[in-house]
ZAMARGU-4260 file (C-alpha; in steps of 0.2 Angstrom, whole numbers, plus 5000, padded with zeros to 4 digits):
<rodrens>
0) 5667/5588/5549 | 5666/5571/5541 | 5655/5557/5546 | 5651/5539/5541 | 5639/5525/5546
5) 5653/5515/5554 | 5657/5528/5566 | 5639/5528/5572 | 5640/5509/5575 | 5656/5511/5585
10) 5649/5525/5596 | 5634/5514/5600 | 5644/5499/5605 | 5655/5510/5616 | 5640/5518/5624
15) 5632/5501/5627 | 5648/5495/5636 | 5650/5510/5647 | 5632/5511/5653 | 5626/5500/5667
20) 5608/5498/5661 | 5602/5488/5676 | 5606/5502/5688 | 5594/5514/5679 | 5576/5516/5685
25) 5561/5514/5675 | 5560/5533/5673 | 5575/5533/5662 | 5568/5521/5649 | 5562/5536/5639
30) 5580/5541/5636 | 5584/5524/5629 | 5569/5524/5618 | 5573/5541/5611 | 5591/5536/5608
35) 5587/5520/5599 | 5574/5529/5589 | 5586/5543/5584 | 5598/5530/5578 | 5585/5521/5567
40) 5578/5538/5560 | 5596/5544/5556 | 5599/5528/5546 | 5583/5531/5536 | 5588/5549/5533
45) 5605/5544/5527 | 5599/5530/5517 | 5587/5543/5508 | 5602/5554/5505 | 5611/5540/5495
50) 5596/5535/5485 | 5590/5541/5468 | 5574/5548/5475 | 5568/5565/5467 | 5576/5579/5478
55) 5560/5587/5482 | 5552/5571/5488 | 5568/5566/5497 | 5568/5583/5506 | 5550/5582/5511
60) 5552/5565/5518 | 5568/5569/5528 | 5560/5584/5535 | 5545/5574/5541 | 5557/5562/5550
65) 5567/5576/5557 | 5551/5584/5564 | 5547/5569/5573 | 5565/5567/5580 | 5564/5586/5585
70) 5549/5584/5595 | 5556/5568/5605 | 5573/5576/5608 | 5568/5593/5614 | 5553/5588/5624
75) 5565/5577/5635 | 5567/5583/5653 | 5581/5595/5658 | 5598/5588/5662 | 5596/5592/5680
80) 5580/5581/5680 | 5590/5567/5671 | 5604/5567/5683 | 5592/5565/5698 | 5587/5549/5691
85) 5603/5540/5695 | 5606/5531/5711 | 5625/5532/5711 | 5638/5543/5703 | 5640/5530/5690
90) 5622/5530/5686 | 5622/5549/5685 | 5637/5549/5673 | 5629/5536/5662 | 5613/5545/5661
95) 5622/5562/5657 | 5632/5554/5643 | 5616/5546/5636 | 5607/5563/5637 | 5622/5572/5628
100) 5623/5559/5615 | 5605/5561/5610 | 5608/5579/5606 | 5624/5575/5597 | 5615/5562/5586
105) 5602/5575/5581 | 5615/5588/5578 | 5626/5576/5568 | 5611/5572/5557 | 5609/5590/5553
110) 5627/5593/5549 | 5628/5578/5538 | 5613/5584/5528 | 5620/5601/5526 | 5637/5595/5521
115) 5630/5584/5508 | 5616/5596/5501 | 5618/5614/5507 | 5601/5619/5502 | 5595/5608/5517
120) 5600/5622/5528 | 5582/5628/5527 | 5578/5614/5539 | 5584/5626/5552 | 5571/5638/5548
125) 5558/5624/5551 | 5566/5620/5568 | 5564/5639/5573 | 5546/5637/5568 | 5543/5622/5578
130) 5551/5630/5593 | 5539/5645/5592 | 5524/5633/5592 | 5527/5626/5609 | 5536/5635/5623
135) 5539/5618/5632 | 5552/5613/5620 | 5570/5616/5627 | 5572/5631/5616 | 5590/5636/5622
140) 5596/5618/5617 | 5587/5620/5600 | 5595/5637/5597 | 5612/5630/5602 | 5610/5617/5588
145) 5604/5629/5576 | 5619/5641/5579 | 5632/5626/5578 | 5625/5621/5561 | 5626/5639/5555
150) 5644/5640/5561 | 5648/5625/5551 | 5638/5632/5536 | 5647/5649/5536 | 5664/5640/5535
155) 5657/5629/5521 | 5650/5644/5511 | 5666/5653/5513 | 5675/5639/5505 | 5662/5636/5492
160) 5653/5653/5488 | 5644/5646/5473 | 5633/5634/5483 | 5615/5638/5485 | 5608/5644/5502
165) 5589/5646/5501 | 5577/5653/5513 | 5590/5664/5522 | 5577/5678/5524 | 5565/5667/5532
170) 5578/5659/5544 | 5584/5677/5549 | 5566/5682/5552 | 5562/5667/5563 | 5578/5670/5573
175) 5574/5688/5575 | 5558/5683/5584 | 5568/5676/5598 | 5578/5692/5600 | 5564/5698/5611
180) 5564/5682/5622 | 5564/5683/5641 | 5579/5671/5642 | 5596/5681/5639 | 5604/5664/5633
185) 5591/5662/5620 | 5593/5680/5614 | 5612/5678/5613 | 5611/5662/5603 | 5598/5670/5591
190) 5609/5685/5588 | 5623/5674/5585 | 5613/5664/5573 | 5607/5680/5564 | 5625/5685/5563
195) 5630/5669/5553 | 5615/5670/5542 | 5620/5688/5537 | 5637/5682/5534 | 5631/5667/5523
200) 5620/5680/5514 | 5634/5691/5510 | 5645/5677/5504 | 5631/5672/5492 | 5629/5690/5486
205) 5648/5693/5484 | 5651/5675/5477 | 5669/5674/5473 | 5675/5690/5483 | 5676/5690/5502
210) 5662/5700/5512 | 5666/5717/5519 | 5665/5710/5537 | 5667/5694/5547 | 5654/5686/5558
215) 5657/5691/5577 | 5663/5676/5586 | 5662/5682/5604 | 5646/5688/5612 | 5645/5694/5630
220) 5630/5697/5640 | 5631/5716/5638 | 5626/5713/5620 | 5610/5705/5625 | 5604/5722/5632
225) 5587/5726/5625 | 5594/5743/5619 | 5606/5733/5608 | 5607/5741/5591 | 5614/5739/5574
230) 5631/5747/5578 | 5636/5731/5586 | 5638/5724/5569 | 5648/5738/5562 | 5634/5743/5551
235) 5623/5758/5550 | 5604/5758/5551 | 5601/5760/5532 | 5614/5746/5528 | 5606/5735/5540
240) 5588/5738/5533 | 5595/5734/5515 | 5604/5718/5521 | 5589/5712/5530 | 5577/5716/5516
245) 5588/5706/5504 | 5588/5690/5514 | 5571/5692/5523 | 5559/5687/5509 | 5543/5686/5518
250) 5544/5688/5537 | 5557/5702/5539 | 5558/5716/5552 | 5559/5733/5546 | 5569/5746/5556
255) 5557/5760/5554 | 5556/5767/5571 | 5565/5782/5576 | 5573/5775/5591 | 5581/5762/5580
260) 5575/5748/5591 | 5572/5731/5582 | 5554/5726/5579 | 5547/5708/5576 | 5548/5701/5559
265) 5532/5702/5549 | 5526/5695/5533 | 5529/5704/5517 | 5510/5708/5514 | 5509/5715/5532
270) 5525/5726/5529 | 5518/5733/5513 | 5501/5736/5521 | 5510/5745/5536 | 5520/5756/5524
275) 5505/5760/5514 | 5496/5766/5530 | 5511/5776/5536 | 5513/5784/5519 | 5495/5789/5520
280) 5499/5798/5537 | 5510/5811/5528 | 5527/5805/5535 | 5543/5816/5534 | 5551/5817/5517
285) 5566/5807/5524 | 5555/5793/5531 | 5545/5793/5515 | 5560/5790/5505 | 5566/5776/5517
290) 5549/5767/5516 | 5549/5768/5497 | 5566/5762/5496 | 5561/5747/5507 | 5547/5743/5495
295) 5560/5743/5481 | 5571/5732/5490 | 5557/5721/5496 | 5552/5719/5477 | 5569/5714/5473
300) 5569/5701/5487 | 5551/5694/5485 | 5543/5701/5469 | 5528/5690/5469 | 5523/5693/5486
305) 5525/5712/5485 | 5515/5713/5468 | 5501/5702/5475 | 5499/5713/5490 | 5500/5729/5479
310) 5486/5722/5468 | 5475/5719/5484 | 5472/5738/5487 | 5456/5745/5480 | 5455/5752/5463
315) 5457/5765/5456 | 5474/5767/5464 | 5476/5783/5475 | 5492/5794/5475 | 5500/5783/5489
320) 5497/5767/5480 | 5504/5775/5464 | 5520/5779/5474 | 5521/5761/5479 | 5519/5755/5461
325) 5533/5767/5456 | 5544/5761/5469 | 5542/5743/5465 | 5545/5747/5446 | 5563/5754/5451
330) 5570/5737/5453 | 5575/5732/5435 | 5583/5716/5440 | 5566/5708/5444 | 5557/5716/5429
335) 5553/5699/5421 | 5546/5691/5437 | 5536/5707/5441 | 5528/5707/5424 | 5525/5688/5425
340) 5516/5690/5442 | 5505/5705/5435 | 5501/5694/5420 | 5496/5679/5431 | 5484/5691/5440
345) 5478/5698/5424 | 5473/5681/5418 | 5460/5680/5432 | 5442/5685/5430 | 5436/5699/5442
350) 5425/5692/5456 | 5432/5674/5454 | 5442/5663/5466 | 5458/5658/5458 | 5470/5644/5463
355) 5487/5654/5462 | 5504/5649/5468 | 5497/5632/5475 | 5485/5641/5487 | 5468/5648/5486
360) 5469/5667/5484 | 5455/5679/5485 | 5452/5688/5469 | 5443/5701/5478 | 5424/5698/5477
365) 5420/5715/5482 | 5415/5724/5466 | 5426/5739/5471 | 5442/5729/5474 | 5447/5717/5460
370) 5465/5712/5457 | 5464/5709/5438 | 5456/5727/5436 | 5470/5734/5447 | 5483/5724/5437
375) 5476/5733/5421 | 5479/5750/5430 | 5496/5745/5436 | 5503/5741/5419 | 5501/5759/5415
380) 5515/5762/5428 | 5526/5748/5425 | 5527/5747/5406 | 5534/5764/5402 | 5549/5760/5413
385) 5564/5756/5401 | 5569/5740/5410 | 5551/5734/5408 | 5550/5738/5390 | 5564/5726/5386
390) 5555/5712/5395 | 5537/5715/5388 | 5543/5712/5371 | 5544/5693/5375 | 5527/5693/5384
395) 5518/5704/5371 | 5506/5690/5365 | 5502/5685/5382 | 5498/5703/5388 | 5488/5707/5373
400) 5477/5692/5375 | 5475/5694/5394 | 5470/5712/5391 | 5457/5707/5378 | 5450/5695/5390
405) 5449/5709/5403 | 5440/5720/5390 | 5427/5706/5388 | 5425/5704/5407 | 5424/5722/5411
410) 5412/5726/5396 | 5401/5712/5400 | 5401/5708/5418 | 5405/5724/5426 | 5396/5737/5415
415) 5382/5740/5429 | 5395/5742/5443 | 5409/5752/5437 | 5408/5763/5421 | 5427/5768/5422
420) 5434/5750/5423 | 5435/5748/5404 | 5446/5763/5404 | 5460/5754/5414 | 5460/5741/5400
425) 5461/5755/5387 | 5475/5763/5395 | 5484/5747/5398 | 5482/5742/5379 | 5489/5759/5374
430) 5504/5757/5385 | 5507/5740/5378 | 5506/5745/5360 | 5517/5760/5363 | 5531/5751/5373
435) 5531/5737/5360 | 5535/5748/5345 | 5517/5748/5339 | 5513/5767/5339 | 5507/5765/5322
440) 5493/5754/5328 | 5489/5765/5342 | 5487/5780/5330 | 5476/5769/5318 | 5464/5765/5332
445) 5464/5783/5336 | 5458/5787/5319 | 5445/5774/5319 | 5438/5782/5335 | 5441/5766/5344
450) 5449/5773/5361 | 5435/5785/5363 | 5422/5772/5362 | 5428/5764/5379 | 5420/5778/5388
455) 5403/5773/5380 | 5394/5756/5380 | 5405/5747/5367 | 5402/5730/5360 | 5418/5721/5367
460) 5417/5708/5352 | 5418/5722/5340 | 5432/5730/5350 | 5442/5713/5349 | 5438/5712/5331
465) 5444/5729/5327 | 5460/5727/5337 | 5465/5711/5327 | 5460/5719/5311 | 5470/5735/5314
470) 5486/5725/5320 | 5484/5715/5304 | 5482/5730/5293 | 5498/5738/5301 | 5507/5721/5297
475) 5513/5721/5315 | 5530/5712/5317 | 5524/5701/5332 | 5512/5692/5321 | 5522/5675/5321
480) 5524/5674/5340 | 5506/5680/5343 | 5498/5668/5331 | 5509/5654/5339 | 5503/5659/5357
485) 5485/5660/5352 | 5485/5643/5343 | 5494/5636/5359 | 5480/5642/5371 | 5467/5637/5359
490) 5474/5619/5358 | 5476/5618/5377 | 5459/5624/5380 | 5453/5640/5389 | 5452/5642/5408
495) 5434/5647/5405 | 5422/5642/5391 | 5418/5660/5388 | 5436/5664/5385 | 5435/5654/5369
500) 5424/5668/5361 | 5438/5680/5363 | 5451/5668/5356 | 5440/5663/5341 | 5437/5682/5336
505) 5455/5687/5337 | 5462/5671/5330 | 5450/5671/5315 | 5453/5689/5311 | 5472/5686/5310
510) 5469/5671/5299 | 5457/5680/5288 | 5470/5694/5285 | 5486/5684/5283 | 5479/5668/5274
515) 5471/5673/5258 | 5471/5656/5249 | 5471/5641/5261 | 5474/5637/5279 | 5485/5624/5287
520) 5476/5608/5292 | 5480/5611/5310 | 5469/5627/5311 | 5455/5617/5304 | 5455/5606/5319
525) 5453/5620/5331 | 5437/5626/5322 | 5430/5608/5323 | 5433/5608/5341 | 5425/5624/5344
530) 5409/5619/5334 | 5408/5604/5346 | 5410/5615/5362 | 5397/5613/5375 | 5394/5632/5376
535) 5382/5637/5362 | 5389/5655/5362 | 5406/5647/5357 | 5398/5636/5344 | 5389/5651/5336
540) 5404/5662/5336 | 5415/5648/5328 | 5401/5646/5314 | 5400/5664/5311 | 5419/5666/5309
545) 5419/5650/5297 | 5406/5658/5287 | 5416/5675/5285 | 5431/5664/5280 | 5421/5653/5268
550) 5432/5657/5253 | 5447/5651/5262 | 5440/5636/5270 | 5432/5630/5254 | 5450/5629/5247
555) 5456/5617/5260 | 5457/5599/5253 | 5450/5591/5269 | 5435/5604/5270 | 5423/5589/5271
560) 5430/5586/5289 | 5424/5603/5293 | 5407/5601/5285 | 5402/5586/5296 | 5403/5595/5313
565) 5393/5609/5305 | 5380/5596/5300 | 5380/5589/5318 | 5376/5607/5324 | 5359/5605/5316
570) 5355/5593/5330 | 5358/5607/5343 | 5344/5611/5356 | 5348/5630/5353 | 5338/5636/5339
575) 5351/5650/5335 | 5365/5638/5334 | 5355/5628/5320 | 5351/5644/5311 | 5369/5649/5311
580) 5375/5632/5306 | 5363/5632/5291 | 5369/5649/5286 | 5388/5644/5287 | 5385/5628/5277
585) 5377/5638/5263 | 5391/5650/5263 | 5404/5636/5261 | 5394/5626/5248 | 5391/5641/5237
590) 5410/5642/5235 | 5414/5624/5235 | 5420/5614/5221 | 5406/5603/5213 | 5416/5587/5214
595) 5420/5589/5232 | 5402/5595/5235 | 5395/5579/5227 | 5404/5568/5239 | 5394/5576/5254
600) 5378/5581/5246 | 5369/5565/5251 | 5374/5568/5269 | 5369/5586/5269 | 5352/5583/5260
605) 5348/5570/5273 | 5352/5583/5287 | 5339/5595/5280 | 5325/5582/5280 | 5322/5582/5300
610) 5322/5601/5300 | 5308/5603/5287 | 5294/5601/5301 | 5304/5609/5315 | 5294/5618/5328
615) 5303/5634/5325 | 5296/5641/5309 | 5312/5651/5305 | 5323/5635/5305 | 5309/5625/5296
620) 5308/5639/5282 | 5327/5640/5280 | 5329/5621/5280 | 5316/5619/5266 | 5324/5633/5255
625) 5341/5627/5258 | 5336/5610/5253 | 5329/5617/5236 | 5345/5627/5234 | 5356/5611/5236
630) 5345/5602/5223 | 5349/5617/5211 | 5368/5616/5215 | 5368/5597/5212 | 5357/5598/5196
635) 5370/5587/5187 | 5370/5575/5201 | 5351/5574/5204 | 5352/5555/5202 | 5361/5554/5218
640) 5348/5563/5228 | 5332/5556/5220 | 5328/5544/5235 | 5330/5559/5247 | 5319/5570/5237
645) 5306/5557/5237 | 5308/5554/5255 | 5305/5572/5259 | 5289/5574/5249 | 5277/5573/5264
650) 5282/5588/5274 | 5284/5598/5258 | 5267/5594/5253 | 5258/5596/5270 | 5266/5613/5274
655) 5259/5620/5257 | 5243/5623/5268 | 5253/5632/5282 | 5246/5648/5289 | 5263/5657/5287
660) 5266/5664/5270 | 5285/5662/5271 | 5284/5643/5274 | 5271/5641/5260 | 5282/5650/5248
665) 5297/5640/5253 | 5288/5624/5251 | 5282/5629/5233 | 5299/5635/5229 | 5307/5618/5234
670) 5293/5607/5229 | 5294/5615/5211 | 5312/5610/5210 | 5309/5593/5216 | 5295/5589/5204
675) 5305/5597/5190 | 5320/5586/5193 | 5308/5571/5194 | 5301/5576/5177 | 5283/5577/5184
680) 5270/5590/5177 | 5265/5595/5195 | 5275/5612/5194 | 5260/5621/5185 | 5248/5616/5199
685) 5260/5624/5212 | 5258/5642/5205 | 5247/5653/5216 | 5234/5657/5202 | 5231/5638/5199
690) 5235/5631/5216 | 5223/5618/5224 | 5230/5607/5237 | 5220/5591/5233 | 5224/5593/5215
695) 5243/5594/5219 | 5241/5578/5230 | 5232/5569/5217 | 5245/5573/5203 | 5259/5568/5214
700) 5251/5552/5219 | 5247/5547/5201 | 5266/5551/5197 | 5271/5540/5211 | 5260/5526/5206
705) 5267/5526/5188 | 5285/5529/5192 | 5290/5526/5210 | 5277/5515/5218 | 5290/5507/5229
710) 5291/5523/5240 | 5272/5524/5243 | 5272/5513/5259 | 5286/5524/5267 | 5277/5540/5262
715) 5261/5533/5270 | 5271/5529/5286 | 5278/5547/5286 | 5260/5554/5283 | 5252/5545/5298
720) 5264/5553/5309 | 5256/5570/5305 | 5239/5564/5310 | 5243/5567/5328 | 5248/5585/5325
725) 5240/5599/5336 | 5238/5610/5320 | 5222/5608/5311 | 5229/5611/5294 | 5242/5597/5296
730) 5228/5585/5301 | 5217/5590/5286 | 5232/5588/5274 | 5238/5572/5281 | 5220/5564/5280
735) 5219/5569/5262 | 5237/5564/5258 | 5236/5547/5267 | 5219/5544/5258 | 5227/5546/5241
740) 5243/5536/5245 | 5232/5522/5252 | 5221/5522/5237 | 5236/5522/5225 | 5246/5509/5235
745) 5232/5497/5240 | 5240/5483/5231 | 5256/5486/5240 | 5248/5485/5258 | 5244/5470/5269
750) 5228/5468/5278 | 5237/5471/5295 | 5243/5488/5288 | 5226/5493/5282 | 5219/5489/5299
755) 5232/5500/5308 | 5228/5514/5296 | 5209/5512/5299 | 5212/5513/5318 | 5222/5529/5317
760) 5209/5537/5305 | 5195/5533/5317 | 5202/5543/5331 | 5200/5558/5320 | 5181/5555/5317
765) 5178/5560/5335 | 5187/5577/5335 | 5177/5593/5336 | 5182/5601/5319 | 5168/5596/5307
770) 5179/5596/5291 | 5192/5585/5299 | 5178/5573/5305 | 5170/5572/5287 | 5187/5570/5279
775) 5192/5556/5292 | 5175/5548/5289 | 5177/5547/5270 | 5195/5541/5272 | 5189/5527/5285
780) 5176/5521/5273 | 5189/5521/5259 | 5201/5510/5269 | 5186/5499/5274 | 5182/5496/5256
785) 5201/5492/5252 | 5201/5480/5267 | 5185/5471/5261 | 5192/5468/5244 | 5208/5460/5252
790) 5209/5441/5254 | 5215/5435/5271 | 5227/5423/5261 | 5244/5429/5260 | 5247/5420/5244
795) 5231/5428/5236 | 5237/5445/5242 | 5254/5443/5234 | 5245/5437/5218 | 5234/5452/5218
800) 5249/5464/5220 | 5257/5457/5205 | 5241/5459/5195 | 5239/5477/5200 | 5257/5481/5195
805) 5253/5478/5177 | 5235/5485/5178 | 5238/5502/5187 | 5224/5515/5185 | 5225/5534/5188
810) 5217/5540/5203 | 5202/5552/5203 | 5197/5566/5214 | 5191/5558/5231 | 5187/5572/5243
815) 5183/5587/5233 | 5188/5598/5248 | 5184/5614/5238 | 5166/5610/5238 | 5166/5606/5256
820) 5174/5622/5261 | 5162/5632/5250 | 5147/5624/5259 | 5156/5625/5276 | 5158/5644/5275
825) 5139/5647/5272 | 5125/5643/5284 | 5110/5635/5276 | 5093/5642/5283 | 5078/5630/5281
830) 5061/5635/5286 | 5052/5619/5290 | 5035/5616/5283 | 5027/5612/5299 | 5033/5618/5317
835) 5036/5604/5330 | 5028/5611/5345 | 5039/5602/5357 | 5055/5611/5350 | 5047/5628/5346
840) 5052/5642/5357 | 5042/5657/5361 | 5053/5668/5351 | 5048/5658/5336 | 5065/5658/5328
845) 5067/5649/5312 | 5076/5632/5312 | 5094/5635/5305 | 5104/5622/5298 | 5122/5624/5303
850) 5138/5615/5297 | 5136/5603/5312 | 5118/5598/5309 | 5121/5598/5290 | 5133/5584/5292
855) 5124/5575/5306 | 5107/5574/5298 | 5114/5570/5281 | 5103/5582/5272 | 5114/5583/5257
860) 5128/5572/5250 | 5145/5579/5247
</rodrens>
């Protein structure tokens, strides 16, 4: 066959001259529309063939146009109806020619496509599908077109056996459905089409040698008898089964009935399911052998579909399913594809809906029927097979990581529903190690009692750590490709955030065992990304592993790039993340070179400050202590940190009065380091035997006044923030501290600032706690006195500041809280000289002065 666009034009011109259009009735206009539409659509299709469009896009576009043409062509009325439209014999002849040419154009289009690109023979399969959708189509005509195109294709494939002919199984399956049609003509055409499909398939299999039989060219009506059997094709039943399975990838019919009659083609999943059910019914040995052979051949033809269906059966696998797995494993030619399919399933999470092979597949939501769990069990059948051992070598890293993920899923998510499910992962891991030449690792894990712990409640994180450690100890030869694969999935990002935990544990353990001195920069980036993960569990695990590898990380030149994300973790809302970040930071800093340390010490010290009054006492205590340890580490660089030390004094002072001993001790420890580095004499006052809060505050304020008075206003601002605390000890301490700071810095304050301080303090004079009220009242009076001494003139205030700078006096005790507390703890009983009858009760109880009426009636002065 050869075709050209010019021949089409010539044919159109000839037809136009031969048809007397004005004799045709209006009813025939549909033929003209169909004909002209076909010519237009054919031009578009051929134009696409000559373009540089992507083959897949080109094919899909052409298929859409052909579908439209098919529906128009094969929904036309029958030839007898068309002939009846003509008034005269000439009209009838013209209409018949037009009718036949419509079918010829459609057929020619298919022939052109197949001649140019043989793979487009799969359009015939689509045609057969369209025919099945609507019985109103002219099915006999359509089947004739399919058969003619197949005849052309069989000649072409014989001449060029190397060309690709896809979807033959699907086409044969679709054609077989018409072998049970009521119309003998359609049956005959379908059988003829199947004959040529088989011939093309054999040519494909034989490649450069001729097939053992030729397609039968002449069919008679006797061959359309329903009892027609495979002997017509000079093939016995077993051969026919094998041939059909080879080419029928998804919808093939199996000749499994004893009377050798043909059954309708079915989907692969349905066939596998039917075979499973029949095997459960204890068939004869011969039938059992045939069905298992069919599973093997089906696996060879369509490994993905077979494996997916086999994984859909419930777990644990029964004897019948084990037989099917064994039968599927016999096909060595598809070992790679089978293992990749199992691996794909194994990467799923039990109970989740996965997008697989372009469609939504159900990863069985039923807790007793989960494909990933079944895949773990199936590996124990497939991996020991010799042909599969050769393939799994290349896939070792992927299978190892997939099984470690399954260990995590089964241990964490399924521990309450299936106690034996982790055992499938265990057996699969053992099979993987042994078929990969890692028997030594298997024995080492056995000695560590690792395998036995699967039957108990085992911490999956510990299990993953132990596997990685044992692999490293045995110096497993797959280390390079394993590290490369783990790095690859870490860079690409996990399918689930929780998968990162498994990756971090395994990856860090490999690095910890194989990199003793320093790490490549690329690995550092991964840990930075993990610290910034949105999942707190991932962040904590990454920080934990960084801490365990602190000696290695501290040797990296760009270690500061890792420290910054760790500091960012201080801002986390998760308290456990903050604690883990602080511990990790201390681990690295304790091993870090002091010169590098000094470049980040200011940023680190600043990050501790907001945590010193954290609501979580554990975080607060750790932040205060770590701040002190940082000052000790940077003892020779304390000049760099002096401003941060001074800015951190307020919480360190106030929490000396905390009710928690550990916080008090942490404040004393760090504050002692601070005042020592500032060269103040306050350290002796912080000792437990000499400690007095007001004395400490007084001494610090005097030192500030003499050396660092420029910080006083900022410290006042920080202290005012604690006056609104719900904890009484903070209110009391803040009142005393702000009083001393205000007194020491009165020459630095403006009138407006004093007014604000007075307003804040006045609120505390109305609280219930008597001591707080008294302290607040004293402070309010103190600030009032300062305000009264101030001039409203800004110039005069500035002049007064300059004078005070050169005439500073040390502060004296203002509150004498110790005396107040002594008096507060004792009730003072006073018997009045004369009883006031209006207030005297019958019980004649003596009038008792409590701490409330003591202050209210001002019986004594403080």
